[in-house]
GUKOLVEX-758461 format. One line per field, with one value per residue (C-alpha): residue in three letters; x, y, z. Coordinates in steps of 0.001 Angstrom, whole numbers, plus 524288, in hexadecimal, padded with zeros to 5 digits. Layout:
<nodes>
kolmar (Ala	...) .
c1 (X	...) .
c2 (Y	...) .
c3 (Z	...) .
</nodes>
This chain:
<nodes>
kolmar (Met	Asn	Trp	Val	Ser	Ser	Phe	Phe	Lys	Asp	His	Leu	Glu	Ala	Lys	Ser	Leu	Asn	Leu	Leu	Asn	Lys	Ile	Glu	Lys	Lys	Met	Lys	Leu	Ile	Lys	Phe	Lys	Tyr	Val	Leu	Val	Phe	Gly	Trp	Met	Leu	Thr	Met	Leu	Val	Gly	Asn	Pro	Val	Gln	Ala	Glu	Asn	Ala	Ser	Val	Asn	Val	Gly	Val	Asn	Val	Gly	Glu	Leu	Ala	Pro	Asp	Phe	Glu	Val	Thr	Asn	Leu	Ala	Gly	Lys	Asn	Phe	Lys	Leu	Ser	Lys	Phe	Arg	Gly	Glu	Lys	Pro	Ile	Tyr	Leu	Val	Phe	Trp	Thr	Thr	Trp	Cys	Ser	Thr	Cys	Lys	Lys	Glu	Ile	Pro	Gln	Phe	Lys	Ile	Leu	Gln	Thr	Lys	Leu	Gly	Glu	Lys	Val	Glu	Ile	Leu	Ala	Val	Asn	Val	Asp	Ser	Leu	Ser	Trp	Trp	Gly	Ser	Phe	Gly	Ser	Ser	Asn	Asp	Arg	Val	Lys	Lys	Tyr	Ala	Lys	Lys	Tyr	Gln	Leu	Asn	Tyr	Ala	Ile	Ala	Leu	Asp	Asp	Lys	Lys	Lys	Leu	Ile	Glu	Leu	Tyr	Lys	Val	Arg	Gly	Thr	Pro	Thr	Gln	Leu	Val	Ile	Asp	Lys	Lys	Gly	Ile	Ile	Arg	Arg	Arg	Tyr	Pro	Leu	Phe	Asn	Glu	Glu	Thr	Ala	Arg	Ile	Leu	Gln	Ser	Val	Leu) .
c1 (18728	178B7	170C1	16BDE	17AFD	17F7F	1726C	174EF	18427	182EF	17797	1814E	18B9B	184DD	17E5B	18C91	19168	186CB	1898D	19794	194C0	18AD2	1986D	1A13B	19737	1966B	1A590	1A65F	19D22	1A39A	1AFA3	1A9E8	1A373	1B226	1B831	1B02A	1AFC7	1BEFC	1BDF0	1B5AE	1BE9D	1CA11	1C39D	1C17F	1CCF7	1D6C8	1CB8A	1CC2C	1DBBB	1D794	1CEE0	1D918	1E3B3	1DC82	1D7A1	1E1FD	1DF0C	1D762	1CB67	1C9DA	1CB4F	1D912	1E563	1E849	1DBD3	1D28B	1C7EE	1B886	1B0E0	1A537	19902	19254	189BF	18ECE	18648	186A7	17FDF	18C3A	18FC5	19D9F	1A3DF	1B273	1B664	1B390	1BE86	1C802	1D209	1CB2B	1CC2C	1D0A6	1C889	1C93F	1BED3	1BB82	1B0D4	1AC09	19F94	198EE	19BE8	1AC07	1B2F3	1BE94	1B8A5	1B1E4	1BFB3	1C41C	1B95A	1C1FE	1CC02	1C244	1BC97	1CAD2	1CD08	1C1D5	1C351	1D31B	1D1AC	1C2BC	1C429	1D036	1CADE	1BE83	1BA91	1AF5F	1AC24	1A392	19A6F	19987	191E0	18D48	19786	19422	1878A	18798	1819D	175B8	1714E	16932	16E11	17B1D	17883	1716A	17BB7	1881E	18184	180B6	18F55	193EE	18C3C	19061	19EDE	19D80	1A362	1A78B	1AAFA	1A1F4	19A67	193D9	18D65	19078	18290	1837B	19059	195BD	1A193	1A59E	1A55E	1AC9D	1B5AD	1B747	1B57A	1B598	1B6B2	1B710	1BD11	1C382	1C949	1CF06	1D74C	1D3BD	1DCDC	1D831	1D8E6	1D1DE	1DADF	1DA90	1E52A	1E2C7	1DB77	1DAF3	1D207	1D622	1D983	1E86F	1F3D6	1F663	1E8B9	1EC0B	1F877	1F2D9	1E53E	1EF4F	1F7F7	1EC4D	1E64E) .
c2 (384B5	38561	38C0D	3952F	39A04	39ADE	3A34F	3AB2F	3AC1A	3AE4B	3B947	3C151	3BF0F	3C6B4	3D140	3D34C	3D3F1	3DE4E	3E5BF	3E84B	3E923	3F518	3F94A	3F9FF	4003D	40AEE	40BD1	40C3F	41745	41EB0	41E6D	42179	42E1E	43226	43255	43B19	44501	443DD	444DB	45108	45809	454BF	45B33	465C2	46954	46523	467FF	4670E	46757	47256	479EA	47B2F	47F11	487A2	48E89	497AC	49B8C	4A9DE	4A758	4B09A	4B1A4	4B34B	4AA6A	4A43D	4A46F	49B21	49A81	49FC6	49452	492DD	48ACF	48BBE	48249	4807A	47FC7	47064	47182	46CB4	4730E	479BE	47D6A	481FA	47CFB	47041	46CBD	4714D	465A2	4608C	469C0	47707	48015	488D5	49215	49AD3	4A786	4AA41	4B02C	4AD1B	4BA71	4BADB	4B6DB	4B32C	4A9BC	4A372	4A1E3	49AC9	4908E	48759	487B2	4859A	47AA9	47320	475E9	46DB0	46392	4620A	4644F	46358	457F6	45EC6	46D8C	4716E	47C08	4858E	4915B	49A1F	4A3B0	4B187	4B88C	4BEE4	4C769	4D106	4D4BB	4C9ED	4C214	4CA3B	4C312	4B75B	4AB28	4A8FB	49A60	4990A	4A147	49A91	48DCE	49383	49690	48A32	48269	48A34	488C9	47BD3	47E6F	47284	4776B	47BC8	48876	48F79	49CCF	4A783	4B07D	4B5B8	4B890	4B298	4ADDB	4B9DA	4BFC3	4B5CC	4B414	4C1B3	4BF5A	4CCE5	4C812	4BAEA	4B25F	4B0FA	4A268	49DF8	49073	48B8B	47F4D	474CC	47C70	4864E	48F9D	499EC	49805	4A149	4AAAB	4AF8E	4B3C9	4AABC	49D19	49B8D	49375	49992	494B0	488A8	4863C	488AF	48127	47634	477BA	4776E	46A22) .
c3 (7F25F	7EF33	7E555	7EF28	7F232	7E536	7E0A5	7EEB0	7EA57	7DBAB	7E052	7E9D1	7DF62	7D467	7DEC2	7E2EC	7D48A	7D024	7DB37	7DA40	7CA61	7D041	7D8EC	7CCE0	7C43F	7CF3F	7CEDA	7C2D8	7C0BB	7CC9B	7C568	7B7CF	7BF40	7C559	7B8CE	7B320	7BEA1	7BD91	7AFA4	7B015	7B9F4	7B23B	7A6AC	7B02C	7B41B	7A8AD	79E81	78EFB	78BA6	77F8B	7894B	793AF	78978	7847C	7919D	791DA	78438	78046	77995	76D42	75E7A	75C3B	758CD	7638E	76CBC	7702C	76598	76B93	76ADE	7648E	75F9B	7538C	7496F	73C72	7301D	72FC5	73E2D	74398	751FA	75377	76048	75EF4	76A8A	7697C	75E0C	769AF	76B86	75D63	751A0	74D28	74798	73CDA	73E7A	732BF	73257	725CB	71E16	71236	70BED	70E40	70181	70991	711DE	702C0	6FECC	70952	708CC	7001C	70BED	71721	70E85	70CC2	71B83	71E2A	71586	71953	72851	72C3C	73640	73A3B	73CF6	73E67	7354B	73857	7304C	7359F	72F65	73236	728FC	732F8	7339B	72A07	7241D	71C82	7258C	72736	71ACC	7193A	722DF	72544	7274E	71A3D	7141B	718C1	71520	707ED	70782	70D80	703CB	6F7C3	6FA97	70046	70E1E	71579	722D7	72DBB	72E09	73977	7385A	742A2	73F98	74D57	74C7F	758AD	75347	74BF6	758F3	761CC	755E0	75359	745D1	73E18	72FDF	7279B	7246B	732E7	734E0	7428F	743E7	75102	75502	75DDD	76A98	766FF	765C8	758F4	74EF1	7443C	74193	73425	72A82	71FFF	71D07	71A43	719C9	72845	72C16	725D4	72D6F	73A3D	73718	73389	74013	74AA5	74429) .
</nodes>
């Protein structure tokens, strides 16, 4: 075979190989698209296992009900969305005020709880100074920040100045505390942190 024949042979083989590579890439892309579509359809039909399981549970604020979803920004500037933790971590939700003496007495227990179980339980203390006339004096943000600094609070704190969570969770007094399991179900609603609360909290880890 002379060099001319060899050149055309190599050239044609290169073009054929290039064409095959293009076809292979297109086939892979088509397969990938089909996988995406199939995955989307499967998600629509089956859904999130936790969400599917909770579909038959009533949304409410009592024990055995699905805790209403909400979204707030804590004092550290981090976003907190309740439903984000479903299937991952239980929630210990506390409603409190700066003028509540009982809330103040329970601070040491919450600090210990955060230190020991902070990686396993998401603790959120929602300040509801707006619950009474006390909330009309000064900025809740400044007052709560000073309070948190004074008592060296090591857990997440959020404000409910517009009373949205007060109404959503029907909070009528402080402290009000809820243990919410990984499925988003309320397992305990009680004013105080006691042995029973600790037992239930331990059981949902």
